[in-house]
PDBQT receptor file of N, H, CA, C and O in Angstrom, charges set to zero:
ATOM      1  N   MET A   1     -24.613 252.981  88.649  1.00  0.00    +0.000 N 
ATOM      2  CA  MET A   1     -24.558 252.654  87.668  1.00  0.00    +0.000 C 
ATOM      3  C   MET A   1     -25.439 253.853  86.643  1.00  0.00    +0.000 C 
ATOM      4  O   MET A   1     -26.472 254.387  87.047  1.00  0.00    +0.000 OA
ATOM      5  N   THR A   2     -25.019 254.059  85.702  1.00  0.00    +0.000 N 
ATOM      6  H   THR A   2     -24.180 253.625  85.373  1.00  0.00    +0.000 HD
ATOM      7  CA  THR A   2     -25.916 254.797  84.580  1.00  0.00    +0.000 C 
ATOM      8  C   THR A   2     -27.117 254.480  84.032  1.00  0.00    +0.000 C 
ATOM      9  O   THR A   2     -27.309 253.267  84.128  1.00  0.00    +0.000 OA
ATOM     10  N   LYS A   3     -27.938 255.012  83.540  1.00  0.00    +0.000 N 
ATOM     11  H   LYS A   3     -27.783 255.996  83.462  1.00  0.00    +0.000 HD
ATOM     12  CA  LYS A   3     -29.326 254.152  83.143  1.00  0.00    +0.000 C 
ATOM     13  C   LYS A   3     -28.824 253.502  81.980  1.00  0.00    +0.000 C 
ATOM     14  O   LYS A   3     -29.523 252.535  81.680  1.00  0.00    +0.000 OA
ATOM     15  N   LYS A   4     -27.686 253.728  81.087  1.00  0.00    +0.000 N 
ATOM     16  H   LYS A   4     -27.118 254.514  81.331  1.00  0.00    +0.000 HD
ATOM     17  CA  LYS A   4     -27.400 253.158  79.990  1.00  0.00    +0.000 C 
ATOM     18  C   LYS A   4     -26.764 251.869  80.484  1.00  0.00    +0.000 C 
ATOM     19  O   LYS A   4     -26.995 250.803  79.914  1.00  0.00    +0.000 OA
ATOM     20  N   GLU A   5     -26.104 251.944  81.354  1.00  0.00    +0.000 N 
ATOM     21  H   GLU A   5     -25.915 252.810  81.817  1.00  0.00    +0.000 HD
ATOM     22  CA  GLU A   5     -25.324 250.509  82.009  1.00  0.00    +0.000 C 
ATOM     23  C   GLU A   5     -26.511 249.260  82.687  1.00  0.00    +0.000 C 
ATOM     24  O   GLU A   5     -26.417 248.036  82.597  1.00  0.00    +0.000 OA
ATOM     25  N   ILE A   6     -27.619 250.090  83.376  1.00  0.00    +0.000 N 
ATOM     26  H   ILE A   6     -27.696 251.084  83.450  1.00  0.00    +0.000 HD
ATOM     27  CA  ILE A   6     -28.187 249.219  83.636  1.00  0.00    +0.000 C 
ATOM     28  C   ILE A   6     -29.752 248.607  82.608  1.00  0.00    +0.000 C 
ATOM     29  O   ILE A   6     -30.520 247.713  82.965  1.00  0.00    +0.000 OA
ATOM     30  N   LYS A   7     -29.826 249.313  81.491  1.00  0.00    +0.000 N 
ATOM     31  H   LYS A   7     -29.202 250.038  81.201  1.00  0.00    +0.000 HD
ATOM     32  CA  LYS A   7     -30.706 248.987  80.504  1.00  0.00    +0.000 C 
ATOM     33  C   LYS A   7     -29.698 247.960  79.952  1.00  0.00    +0.000 C 
ATOM     34  O   LYS A   7     -30.201 246.838  79.999  1.00  0.00    +0.000 OA
ATOM     35  N   GLU A   8     -28.414 247.954  79.432  1.00  0.00    +0.000 N 
ATOM     36  H   GLU A   8     -28.005 248.866  79.394  1.00  0.00    +0.000 HD
ATOM     37  CA  GLU A   8     -27.983 246.930  79.141  1.00  0.00    +0.000 C 
ATOM     38  C   GLU A   8     -27.492 245.588  79.707  1.00  0.00    +0.000 C 
ATOM     39  O   GLU A   8     -27.072 244.643  79.040  1.00  0.00    +0.000 OA
ATOM     40  N   GLU A   9     -27.611 245.654  81.033  1.00  0.00    +0.000 N 
ATOM     41  H   GLU A   9     -27.953 246.422  81.575  1.00  0.00    +0.000 HD
ATOM     42  CA  GLU A   9     -27.402 244.508  81.893  1.00  0.00    +0.000 C 
ATOM     43  C   GLU A   9     -28.852 244.112  82.045  1.00  0.00    +0.000 C 
ATOM     44  O   GLU A   9     -29.080 242.902  82.004  1.00  0.00    +0.000 OA
ATOM     45  N   ILE A  10     -29.836 244.910  82.209  1.00  0.00    +0.000 N 
ATOM     46  H   ILE A  10     -29.651 245.892  82.242  1.00  0.00    +0.000 HD
ATOM     47  CA  ILE A  10     -31.260 244.054  81.660  1.00  0.00    +0.000 C 
ATOM     48  C   ILE A  10     -31.433 243.528  80.357  1.00  0.00    +0.000 C 
ATOM     49  O   ILE A  10     -32.099 242.508  80.178  1.00  0.00    +0.000 OA
ATOM     50  N   GLU A  11     -30.864 244.170  79.396  1.00  0.00    +0.000 N 
ATOM     51  H   GLU A  11     -30.324 244.998  79.541  1.00  0.00    +0.000 HD
ATOM     52  CA  GLU A  11     -30.965 242.962  78.313  1.00  0.00    +0.000 C 
ATOM     53  C   GLU A  11     -29.944 242.186  77.938  1.00  0.00    +0.000 C 
ATOM     54  O   GLU A  11     -29.952 241.657  76.827  1.00  0.00    +0.000 OA
ATOM     55  N   THR A  12     -28.759 241.985  78.959  1.00  0.00    +0.000 N 
ATOM     56  H   THR A  12     -28.752 242.415  79.861  1.00  0.00    +0.000 HD
ATOM     57  CA  THR A  12     -28.346 241.188  79.264  1.00  0.00    +0.000 C 
ATOM     58  C   THR A  12     -28.720 239.447  79.797  1.00  0.00    +0.000 C 
ATOM     59  O   THR A  12     -28.522 238.263  79.523  1.00  0.00    +0.000 OA
ATOM     60  N   ILE A  13     -29.382 240.363  80.729  1.00  0.00    +0.000 N 
ATOM     61  H   ILE A  13     -29.542 241.325  80.952  1.00  0.00    +0.000 HD
ATOM     62  CA  ILE A  13     -30.512 239.230  81.609  1.00  0.00    +0.000 C 
ATOM     63  C   ILE A  13     -31.136 238.551  80.579  1.00  0.00    +0.000 C 
ATOM     64  O   ILE A  13     -31.020 237.389  80.191  1.00  0.00    +0.000 OA
ATOM     65  N   ASN A  14     -31.789 239.436  80.217  1.00  0.00    +0.000 N 
ATOM     66  H   ASN A  14     -31.883 240.380  80.532  1.00  0.00    +0.000 HD
ATOM     67  CA  ASN A  14     -33.197 238.948  79.682  1.00  0.00    +0.000 C 
ATOM     68  C   ASN A  14     -32.778 237.986  78.418  1.00  0.00    +0.000 C 
ATOM     69  O   ASN A  14     -33.743 237.340  78.010  1.00  0.00    +0.000 OA
ATOM     70  N   LYS A  15     -31.482 237.733  77.665  1.00  0.00    +0.000 N 
ATOM     71  H   LYS A  15     -30.698 238.258  77.996  1.00  0.00    +0.000 HD
ATOM     72  CA  LYS A  15     -31.392 237.441  76.986  1.00  0.00    +0.000 C 
ATOM     73  C   LYS A  15     -31.118 235.838  77.452  1.00  0.00    +0.000 C 
ATOM     74  O   LYS A  15     -31.551 234.828  76.896  1.00  0.00    +0.000 OA
ATOM     75  N   ARG A  16     -30.124 235.948  78.841  1.00  0.00    +0.000 N 
ATOM     76  H   ARG A  16     -29.773 236.768  79.292  1.00  0.00    +0.000 HD
ATOM     77  CA  ARG A  16     -29.739 234.931  79.489  1.00  0.00    +0.000 C 
ATOM     78  C   ARG A  16     -31.031 233.871  80.008  1.00  0.00    +0.000 C 
ATOM     79  O   ARG A  16     -30.870 232.657  80.125  1.00  0.00    +0.000 OA
ATOM     80  N   LEU A  17     -32.390 234.616  80.304  1.00  0.00    +0.000 N 
ATOM     81  H   LEU A  17     -32.521 235.602  80.209  1.00  0.00    +0.000 HD
ATOM     82  CA  LEU A  17     -33.452 234.321  80.500  1.00  0.00    +0.000 C 
ATOM     83  C   LEU A  17     -33.914 233.066  79.832  1.00  0.00    +0.000 C 
ATOM     84  O   LEU A  17     -34.275 231.974  80.271  1.00  0.00    +0.000 OA
ATOM     85  N   GLU A  18     -33.761 233.676  78.369  1.00  0.00    +0.000 N 
ATOM     86  H   GLU A  18     -33.468 234.563  78.013  1.00  0.00    +0.000 HD
ATOM     87  CA  GLU A  18     -34.485 233.228  77.056  1.00  0.00    +0.000 C 
ATOM     88  C   GLU A  18     -33.769 232.258  77.043  1.00  0.00    +0.000 C 
ATOM     89  O   GLU A  18     -34.416 231.223  77.198  1.00  0.00    +0.000 OA
ATOM     90  N   LYS A  19     -32.398 232.070  76.895  1.00  0.00    +0.000 N 
ATOM     91  H   LYS A  19     -31.873 232.911  76.769  1.00  0.00    +0.000 HD
ATOM     92  CA  LYS A  19     -31.697 230.852  76.678  1.00  0.00    +0.000 C 
ATOM     93  C   LYS A  19     -32.289 229.512  78.410  1.00  0.00    +0.000 C 
ATOM     94  O   LYS A  19     -32.509 228.302  78.477  1.00  0.00    +0.000 OA
ATOM     95  N   ALA A  20     -32.301 230.047  78.895  1.00  0.00    +0.000 N 
ATOM     96  H   ALA A  20     -32.123 231.030  78.840  1.00  0.00    +0.000 HD
ATOM     97  CA  ALA A  20     -32.597 229.270  80.001  1.00  0.00    +0.000 C 
ATOM     98  C   ALA A  20     -34.264 228.750  80.067  1.00  0.00    +0.000 C 
ATOM     99  O   ALA A  20     -34.651 227.770  80.704  1.00  0.00    +0.000 OA
ATOM    100  N   ASP A  21     -34.834 229.354  79.524  1.00  0.00    +0.000 N 
ATOM    101  H   ASP A  21     -34.519 230.150  79.007  1.00  0.00    +0.000 HD
ATOM    102  CA  ASP A  21     -36.403 229.052  79.008  1.00  0.00    +0.000 C 
ATOM    103  C   ASP A  21     -36.244 227.901  78.041  1.00  0.00    +0.000 C 
ATOM    104  O   ASP A  21     -37.017 226.978  78.298  1.00  0.00    +0.000 OA
ATOM    105  N   GLU A  22     -35.760 227.776  77.401  1.00  0.00    +0.000 N 
ATOM    106  H   GLU A  22     -35.131 228.525  77.192  1.00  0.00    +0.000 HD
ATOM    107  CA  GLU A  22     -35.087 226.618  76.075  1.00  0.00    +0.000 C 
ATOM    108  C   GLU A  22     -34.548 225.393  76.855  1.00  0.00    +0.000 C 
ATOM    109  O   GLU A  22     -34.685 224.262  76.388  1.00  0.00    +0.000 OA
ATOM    110  N   TYR A  23     -33.890 225.629  78.129  1.00  0.00    +0.000 N 
ATOM    111  H   TYR A  23     -33.779 226.547  78.509  1.00  0.00    +0.000 HD
ATOM    112  CA  TYR A  23     -32.831 224.784  78.494  1.00  0.00    +0.000 C 
ATOM    113  C   TYR A  23     -34.603 223.935  79.593  1.00  0.00    +0.000 C 
ATOM    114  O   TYR A  23     -35.117 222.823  79.706  1.00  0.00    +0.000 OA
ATOM    115  N   PHE A  24     -34.750 224.733  79.891  1.00  0.00    +0.000 N 
ATOM    116  H   PHE A  24     -34.332 225.637  79.800  1.00  0.00    +0.000 HD
ATOM    117  CA  PHE A  24     -35.864 223.816  80.918  1.00  0.00    +0.000 C 
ATOM    118  C   PHE A  24     -36.729 223.304  80.270  1.00  0.00    +0.000 C 
ATOM    119  O   PHE A  24     -37.082 222.148  80.502  1.00  0.00    +0.000 OA
ATOM    120  N   LEU A  25     -37.483 224.332  78.933  1.00  0.00    +0.000 N 
ATOM    121  H   LEU A  25     -37.196 225.271  78.744  1.00  0.00    +0.000 HD
ATOM    122  CA  LEU A  25     -38.510 223.049  78.314  1.00  0.00    +0.000 C 
ATOM    123  C   LEU A  25     -37.932 221.843  77.427  1.00  0.00    +0.000 C 
ATOM    124  O   LEU A  25     -38.727 221.058  76.909  1.00  0.00    +0.000 OA
ATOM    125  N   ASN A  26     -36.351 221.672  77.226  1.00  0.00    +0.000 N 
ATOM    126  H   ASN A  26     -35.705 222.309  77.647  1.00  0.00    +0.000 HD
ATOM    127  CA  ASN A  26     -36.075 220.444  76.901  1.00  0.00    +0.000 C 
ATOM    128  C   ASN A  26     -35.516 219.003  77.546  1.00  0.00    +0.000 C 
ATOM    129  O   ASN A  26     -34.997 217.925  77.257  1.00  0.00    +0.000 OA
ATOM    130  N   LEU A  27     -36.100 219.943  78.806  1.00  0.00    +0.000 N 
ATOM    131  H   LEU A  27     -36.521 220.818  79.041  1.00  0.00    +0.000 HD
ATOM    132  CA  LEU A  27     -35.789 219.003  80.023  1.00  0.00    +0.000 C 
ATOM    133  C   LEU A  27     -37.332 217.952  80.175  1.00  0.00    +0.000 C 
ATOM    134  O   LEU A  27     -38.494 218.269  79.923  1.00  0.00    +0.000 OA
ATOM    135  N   ASP A  28     -36.783 216.662  80.672  1.00  0.00    +0.000 N 
ATOM    136  H   ASP A  28     -35.839 216.404  80.877  1.00  0.00    +0.000 HD
ATOM    137  CA  ASP A  28     -37.619 215.910  80.852  1.00  0.00    +0.000 C 
ATOM    138  C   ASP A  28     -38.178 216.383  82.768  1.00  0.00    +0.000 C 
ATOM    139  O   ASP A  28     -37.642 217.139  83.578  1.00  0.00    +0.000 OA
ATOM    140  N   LEU A  29     -39.362 215.577  82.865  1.00  0.00    +0.000 N 
ATOM    141  H   LEU A  29     -39.798 214.963  82.207  1.00  0.00    +0.000 HD
ATOM    142  CA  LEU A  29     -40.084 216.289  84.175  1.00  0.00    +0.000 C 
ATOM    143  C   LEU A  29     -39.167 215.414  84.979  1.00  0.00    +0.000 C 
ATOM    144  O   LEU A  29     -38.926 214.207  85.017  1.00  0.00    +0.000 OA
ATOM    145  N   ILE A  30     -38.687 216.648  85.700  1.00  0.00    +0.000 N 
ATOM    146  H   ILE A  30     -38.883 217.628  85.669  1.00  0.00    +0.000 HD
ATOM    147  CA  ILE A  30     -37.619 216.515  86.632  1.00  0.00    +0.000 C 
ATOM    148  C   ILE A  30     -38.056 217.198  88.124  1.00  0.00    +0.000 C 
ATOM    149  O   ILE A  30     -39.240 217.528  88.190  1.00  0.00    +0.000 OA
ATOM    150  N   GLU A  31     -37.040 217.500  89.595  1.00  0.00    +0.000 N 
ATOM    151  H   GLU A  31     -36.078 217.232  89.542  1.00  0.00    +0.000 HD
ATOM    152  CA  GLU A  31     -37.132 218.126  90.234  1.00  0.00    +0.000 C 
ATOM    153  C   GLU A  31     -36.003 219.074  89.827  1.00  0.00    +0.000 C 
ATOM    154  O   GLU A  31     -34.793 218.912  89.986  1.00  0.00    +0.000 OA
ATOM    155  N   VAL A  32     -36.603 220.019  89.312  1.00  0.00    +0.000 N 
ATOM    156  H   VAL A  32     -37.586 220.151  89.183  1.00  0.00    +0.000 HD
ATOM    157  CA  VAL A  32     -35.854 221.235  88.270  1.00  0.00    +0.000 C 
ATOM    158  C   VAL A  32     -35.457 222.541  89.370  1.00  0.00    +0.000 C 
ATOM    159  O   VAL A  32     -34.737 223.516  89.152  1.00  0.00    +0.000 OA
ATOM    160  N   ASP A  33     -36.369 222.088  90.883  1.00  0.00    +0.000 N 
ATOM    161  H   ASP A  33     -36.954 221.296  91.060  1.00  0.00    +0.000 HD
ATOM    162  CA  ASP A  33     -36.019 223.358  91.839  1.00  0.00    +0.000 C 
ATOM    163  C   ASP A  33     -35.142 223.456  92.590  1.00  0.00    +0.000 C 
ATOM    164  O   ASP A  33     -35.023 224.399  93.372  1.00  0.00    +0.000 OA
ATOM    165  N   GLU A  34     -34.344 222.474  92.493  1.00  0.00    +0.000 N 
ATOM    166  H   GLU A  34     -34.441 221.708  91.858  1.00  0.00    +0.000 HD
ATOM    167  CA  GLU A  34     -32.839 222.089  93.493  1.00  0.00    +0.000 C 
ATOM    168  C   GLU A  34     -31.917 222.718  92.550  1.00  0.00    +0.000 C 
ATOM    169  O   GLU A  34     -31.221 223.626  93.003  1.00  0.00    +0.000 OA
ATOM    170  N   THR A  35     -31.785 222.395  91.302  1.00  0.00    +0.000 N 
ATOM    171  H   THR A  35     -32.351 221.657  90.934  1.00  0.00    +0.000 HD
ATOM    172  CA  THR A  35     -31.131 222.113  90.442  1.00  0.00    +0.000 C 
ATOM    173  C   THR A  35     -30.293 223.709  90.332  1.00  0.00    +0.000 C 
ATOM    174  O   THR A  35     -30.829 224.800  90.138  1.00  0.00    +0.000 OA
ATOM    175  N   ARG A  36     -28.803 223.407  90.528  1.00  0.00    +0.000 N 
ATOM    176  H   ARG A  36     -28.368 222.520  90.686  1.00  0.00    +0.000 HD
ATOM    177  CA  ARG A  36     -28.037 224.867  89.762  1.00  0.00    +0.000 C 
ATOM    178  C   ARG A  36     -28.639 225.885  89.429  1.00  0.00    +0.000 C 
ATOM    179  O   ARG A  36     -28.849 226.970  89.971  1.00  0.00    +0.000 OA
ATOM    180  N   GLU A  37     -29.000 225.263  88.117  1.00  0.00    +0.000 N 
ATOM    181  H   GLU A  37     -28.829 224.382  87.676  1.00  0.00    +0.000 HD
ATOM    182  CA  GLU A  37     -29.331 226.469  86.972  1.00  0.00    +0.000 C 
ATOM    183  C   GLU A  37     -30.723 226.912  87.231  1.00  0.00    +0.000 C 
ATOM    184  O   GLU A  37     -31.057 227.955  86.668  1.00  0.00    +0.000 OA
ATOM    185  N   TYR A  38     -31.730 226.221  88.091  1.00  0.00    +0.000 N 
ATOM    186  H   TYR A  38     -31.458 225.374  88.547  1.00  0.00    +0.000 HD
ATOM    187  CA  TYR A  38     -33.228 227.085  88.524  1.00  0.00    +0.000 C 
ATOM    188  C   TYR A  38     -32.636 228.215  89.627  1.00  0.00    +0.000 C 
ATOM    189  O   TYR A  38     -32.977 229.389  89.771  1.00  0.00    +0.000 OA
ATOM    190  N   LYS A  39     -31.730 227.510  90.276  1.00  0.00    +0.000 N 
ATOM    191  H   LYS A  39     -31.454 226.556  90.159  1.00  0.00    +0.000 HD
ATOM    192  CA  LYS A  39     -31.388 228.606  90.772  1.00  0.00    +0.000 C 
ATOM    193  C   LYS A  39     -30.520 229.713  90.749  1.00  0.00    +0.000 C 
ATOM    194  O   LYS A  39     -30.373 230.446  91.727  1.00  0.00    +0.000 OA
ATOM    195  N   LEU A  40     -29.938 229.865  89.676  1.00  0.00    +0.000 N 
ATOM    196  H   LEU A  40     -30.058 229.269  88.882  1.00  0.00    +0.000 HD
ATOM    197  CA  LEU A  40     -29.225 230.938  88.349  1.00  0.00    +0.000 C 
ATOM    198  C   LEU A  40     -30.354 231.690  88.198  1.00  0.00    +0.000 C 
ATOM    199  O   LEU A  40     -30.558 232.858  88.530  1.00  0.00    +0.000 OA
ATOM    200  N   VAL A  41     -31.361 230.566  87.438  1.00  0.00    +0.000 N 
ATOM    201  H   VAL A  41     -31.196 229.618  87.168  1.00  0.00    +0.000 HD
ATOM    202  CA  VAL A  41     -32.792 231.905  86.824  1.00  0.00    +0.000 C 
ATOM    203  C   VAL A  41     -33.215 232.768  87.786  1.00  0.00    +0.000 C 
ATOM    204  O   VAL A  41     -33.539 233.938  87.581  1.00  0.00    +0.000 OA
ATOM    205  N   ARG A  42     -33.217 231.932  89.348  1.00  0.00    +0.000 N 
ATOM    206  H   ARG A  42     -32.954 230.982  89.515  1.00  0.00    +0.000 HD
ATOM    207  CA  ARG A  42     -34.147 232.868  90.117  1.00  0.00    +0.000 C 
ATOM    208  C   ARG A  42     -33.308 234.018  90.925  1.00  0.00    +0.000 C 
ATOM    209  O   ARG A  42     -33.817 234.941  91.561  1.00  0.00    +0.000 OA
ATOM    210  N   SER A  43     -31.863 233.752  90.756  1.00  0.00    +0.000 N 
ATOM    211  H   SER A  43     -31.450 233.003  90.239  1.00  0.00    +0.000 HD
ATOM    212  CA  SER A  43     -31.032 235.177  91.039  1.00  0.00    +0.000 C 
ATOM    213  C   SER A  43     -30.840 236.021  89.685  1.00  0.00    +0.000 C 
ATOM    214  O   SER A  43     -30.173 237.050  89.793  1.00  0.00    +0.000 OA
ATOM    215  N   LEU A  44     -31.345 235.699  88.453  1.00  0.00    +0.000 N 
ATOM    216  H   LEU A  44     -31.887 234.863  88.366  1.00  0.00    +0.000 HD
ATOM    217  CA  LEU A  44     -31.383 236.390  87.734  1.00  0.00    +0.000 C 
ATOM    218  C   LEU A  44     -32.683 237.334  87.684  1.00  0.00    +0.000 C 
ATOM    219  O   LEU A  44     -32.752 238.561  87.755  1.00  0.00    +0.000 OA
ATOM    220  N   ILE A  45     -33.754 236.306  87.528  1.00  0.00    +0.000 N 
ATOM    221  H   ILE A  45     -33.698 235.309  87.470  1.00  0.00    +0.000 HD
ATOM    222  CA  ILE A  45     -34.931 237.316  87.728  1.00  0.00    +0.000 C 
ATOM    223  C   ILE A  45     -35.128 237.887  89.043  1.00  0.00    +0.000 C 
ATOM    224  O   ILE A  45     -36.289 238.232  89.261  1.00  0.00    +0.000 OA
ATOM    225  N   LYS A  46     -34.208 238.095  90.074  1.00  0.00    +0.000 N 
ATOM    226  H   LYS A  46     -33.264 237.814  89.897  1.00  0.00    +0.000 HD
ATOM    227  CA  LYS A  46     -34.438 238.680  90.851  1.00  0.00    +0.000 C 
ATOM    228  C   LYS A  46     -33.353 240.139  90.761  1.00  0.00    +0.000 C 
ATOM    229  O   LYS A  46     -33.640 241.274  91.143  1.00  0.00    +0.000 OA
ATOM    230  N   ARG A  47     -32.343 239.778  90.271  1.00  0.00    +0.000 N 
ATOM    231  H   ARG A  47     -32.110 238.856  89.960  1.00  0.00    +0.000 HD
ATOM    232  CA  ARG A  47     -31.290 240.954  89.533  1.00  0.00    +0.000 C 
ATOM    233  C   ARG A  47     -31.876 241.687  88.882  1.00  0.00    +0.000 C 
ATOM    234  O   ARG A  47     -32.026 242.879  89.147  1.00  0.00    +0.000 OA
ATOM    235  N   ALA A  48     -32.326 241.091  87.882  1.00  0.00    +0.000 N 
ATOM    236  H   ALA A  48     -32.204 240.122  87.667  1.00  0.00    +0.000 HD
ATOM    237  CA  ALA A  48     -33.386 241.974  86.626  1.00  0.00    +0.000 C 
ATOM    238  C   ALA A  48     -34.539 243.038  87.314  1.00  0.00    +0.000 C 
ATOM    239  O   ALA A  48     -34.706 244.223  87.025  1.00  0.00    +0.000 OA
ATOM    240  N   ALA A  49     -35.083 242.434  88.055  1.00  0.00    +0.000 N 
ATOM    241  H   ALA A  49     -34.948 241.471  88.289  1.00  0.00    +0.000 HD
ATOM    242  CA  ALA A  49     -36.282 243.091  88.978  1.00  0.00    +0.000 C 
ATOM    243  C   ALA A  49     -35.637 244.403  89.643  1.00  0.00    +0.000 C 
ATOM    244  O   ALA A  49     -35.928 245.584  89.453  1.00  0.00    +0.000 OA
ATOM    245  N   TYR A  50     -34.679 243.832  90.476  1.00  0.00    +0.000 N 
ATOM    246  H   TYR A  50     -34.443 242.873  90.631  1.00  0.00    +0.000 HD
ATOM    247  CA  TYR A  50     -33.744 245.166  91.095  1.00  0.00    +0.000 C 
ATOM    248  C   TYR A  50     -33.351 246.244  90.131  1.00  0.00    +0.000 C 
ATOM    249  O   TYR A  50     -33.695 247.411  90.319  1.00  0.00    +0.000 OA
ATOM    250  N   LEU A  51     -32.785 245.947  89.317  1.00  0.00    +0.000 N 
ATOM    251  H   LEU A  51     -32.506 245.000  89.164  1.00  0.00    +0.000 HD
ATOM    252  CA  LEU A  51     -32.162 247.009  88.375  1.00  0.00    +0.000 C 
ATOM    253  C   LEU A  51     -33.364 247.539  87.518  1.00  0.00    +0.000 C 
ATOM    254  O   LEU A  51     -33.369 248.714  87.153  1.00  0.00    +0.000 OA
ATOM    255  N   THR A  52     -34.403 246.664  87.186  1.00  0.00    +0.000 N 
ATOM    256  H   THR A  52     -34.399 245.709  87.482  1.00  0.00    +0.000 HD
ATOM    257  CA  THR A  52     -35.777 248.023  86.932  1.00  0.00    +0.000 C 
ATOM    258  C   THR A  52     -36.287 248.411  87.918  1.00  0.00    +0.000 C 
ATOM    259  O   THR A  52     -37.264 248.979  87.429  1.00  0.00    +0.000 OA
ATOM    260  N   ASN A  53     -36.386 248.562  89.140  1.00  0.00    +0.000 N 
ATOM    261  H   ASN A  53     -35.593 248.100  89.538  1.00  0.00    +0.000 HD
ATOM    262  CA  ASN A  53     -36.878 249.255  89.744  1.00  0.00    +0.000 C 
ATOM    263  C   ASN A  53     -36.129 250.491  90.340  1.00  0.00    +0.000 C 
ATOM    264  O   ASN A  53     -36.820 251.233  91.037  1.00  0.00    +0.000 OA
ATOM    265  N   ILE A  54     -35.092 250.749  90.203  1.00  0.00    +0.000 N 
ATOM    266  H   ILE A  54     -34.530 250.146  89.637  1.00  0.00    +0.000 HD
ATOM    267  CA  ILE A  54     -33.981 251.225  90.313  1.00  0.00    +0.000 C 
ATOM    268  C   ILE A  54     -33.842 252.145  88.721  1.00  0.00    +0.000 C 
ATOM    269  O   ILE A  54     -33.508 253.268  88.343  1.00  0.00    +0.000 OA
ATOM    270  N   LEU A  55     -34.129 251.388  88.381  1.00  0.00    +0.000 N 
ATOM    271  H   LEU A  55     -34.400 250.476  88.688  1.00  0.00    +0.000 HD
ATOM    272  CA  LEU A  55     -33.971 252.357  86.343  1.00  0.00    +0.000 C 
ATOM    273  C   LEU A  55     -35.650 253.670  86.361  1.00  0.00    +0.000 C 
ATOM    274  O   LEU A  55     -35.904 254.794  85.930  1.00  0.00    +0.000 OA
ATOM    275  N   ILE A  56     -36.266 252.729  87.036  1.00  0.00    +0.000 N 
ATOM    276  H   ILE A  56     -36.059 251.816  87.387  1.00  0.00    +0.000 HD
ATOM    277  CA  ILE A  56     -37.907 253.480  87.357  1.00  0.00    +0.000 C 
ATOM    278  C   ILE A  56     -37.828 254.689  88.263  1.00  0.00    +0.000 C 
ATOM    279  O   ILE A  56     -38.322 255.784  87.995  1.00  0.00    +0.000 OA
ATOM    280  N   LYS A  57     -37.217 254.412  89.262  1.00  0.00    +0.000 N 
ATOM    281  H   LYS A  57     -36.815 253.522  89.480  1.00  0.00    +0.000 HD
ATOM    282  CA  LYS A  57     -36.631 255.559  90.008  1.00  0.00    +0.000 C 
ATOM    283  C   LYS A  57     -36.105 256.806  89.344  1.00  0.00    +0.000 C 
ATOM    284  O   LYS A  57     -36.614 257.916  89.191  1.00  0.00    +0.000 OA
ATOM    285  N   MET A  58     -34.905 256.289  88.986  1.00  0.00    +0.000 N 
ATOM    286  H   MET A  58     -34.491 255.387  89.111  1.00  0.00    +0.000 HD
ATOM    287  CA  MET A  58     -33.752 257.433  88.381  1.00  0.00    +0.000 C 
ATOM    288  C   MET A  58     -35.104 258.194  87.290  1.00  0.00    +0.000 C 
ATOM    289  O   MET A  58     -35.049 259.422  87.225  1.00  0.00    +0.000 OA
ATOM    290  N   GLU A  59     -36.172 257.548  86.539  1.00  0.00    +0.000 N 
ATOM    291  H   GLU A  59     -36.217 256.551  86.592  1.00  0.00    +0.000 HD
ATOM    292  CA  GLU A  59     -36.511 257.920  85.375  1.00  0.00    +0.000 C 
ATOM    293  C   GLU A  59     -37.879 258.737  86.358  1.00  0.00    +0.000 C 
ATOM    294  O   GLU A  59     -37.865 259.828  85.789  1.00  0.00    +0.000 OA
ATOM    295  N   VAL A  60     -38.545 258.810  87.002  1.00  0.00    +0.000 N 
ATOM    296  H   VAL A  60     -38.556 257.924  87.464  1.00  0.00    +0.000 HD
ATOM    297  CA  VAL A  60     -39.141 259.195  87.852  1.00  0.00    +0.000 C 
ATOM    298  C   VAL A  60     -38.655 260.502  88.677  1.00  0.00    +0.000 C 
ATOM    299  O   VAL A  60     -39.394 261.404  89.072  1.00  0.00    +0.000 OA
ATOM    300  N   GLN A  61     -37.269 260.410  88.849  1.00  0.00    +0.000 N 
ATOM    301  H   GLN A  61     -36.669 259.677  88.528  1.00  0.00    +0.000 HD
ATOM    302  CA  GLN A  61     -36.702 261.341  89.854  1.00  0.00    +0.000 C 
ATOM    303  C   GLN A  61     -36.132 262.635  88.517  1.00  0.00    +0.000 C 
ATOM    304  O   GLN A  61     -36.065 263.855  88.667  1.00  0.00    +0.000 OA
ATOM    305  N   GLN A  62     -35.819 261.878  87.365  1.00  0.00    +0.000 N 
ATOM    306  H   GLN A  62     -35.873 260.887  87.243  1.00  0.00    +0.000 HD
ATOM    307  CA  GLN A  62     -35.384 262.784  86.250  1.00  0.00    +0.000 C 
ATOM    308  C   GLN A  62     -37.067 263.691  85.830  1.00  0.00    +0.000 C 
ATOM    309  O   GLN A  62     -37.230 264.911  85.806  1.00  0.00    +0.000 OA
ATOM    310  N   ASP A  63     -37.855 262.877  85.614  1.00  0.00    +0.000 N 
ATOM    311  H   ASP A  63     -37.722 261.886  85.634  1.00  0.00    +0.000 HD
ATOM    312  CA  ASP A  63     -39.070 264.024  85.375  1.00  0.00    +0.000 C 
ATOM    313  C   ASP A  63     -39.611 264.739  86.385  1.00  0.00    +0.000 C 
ATOM    314  O   ASP A  63     -40.632 265.340  86.052  1.00  0.00    +0.000 OA
ATOM    315  N   ALA A  64     -39.252 264.884  87.571  1.00  0.00    +0.000 N 
ATOM    316  H   ALA A  64     -38.423 264.396  87.842  1.00  0.00    +0.000 HD
ATOM    317  CA  ALA A  64     -39.915 265.639  88.527  1.00  0.00    +0.000 C 
ATOM    318  C   ALA A  64     -38.958 267.133  88.725  1.00  0.00    +0.000 C 
ATOM    319  O   ALA A  64     -39.319 267.997  89.523  1.00  0.00    +0.000 OA
TER     320      ALA A  64
């Protein structure tokens, strides 16, 4: 993946996470940890962290 592709995917993930935040704020207090939606949010966060780490490594290598 190129830096541009990584940045675009991170931006897309952030938009999805914002929508998920709105969704969960509108829910009544229930067990959300086991819902499909919450599991998707967790996977999006992990993917964003992974891509951010790759992007940082790319930028460090470029600066070296």
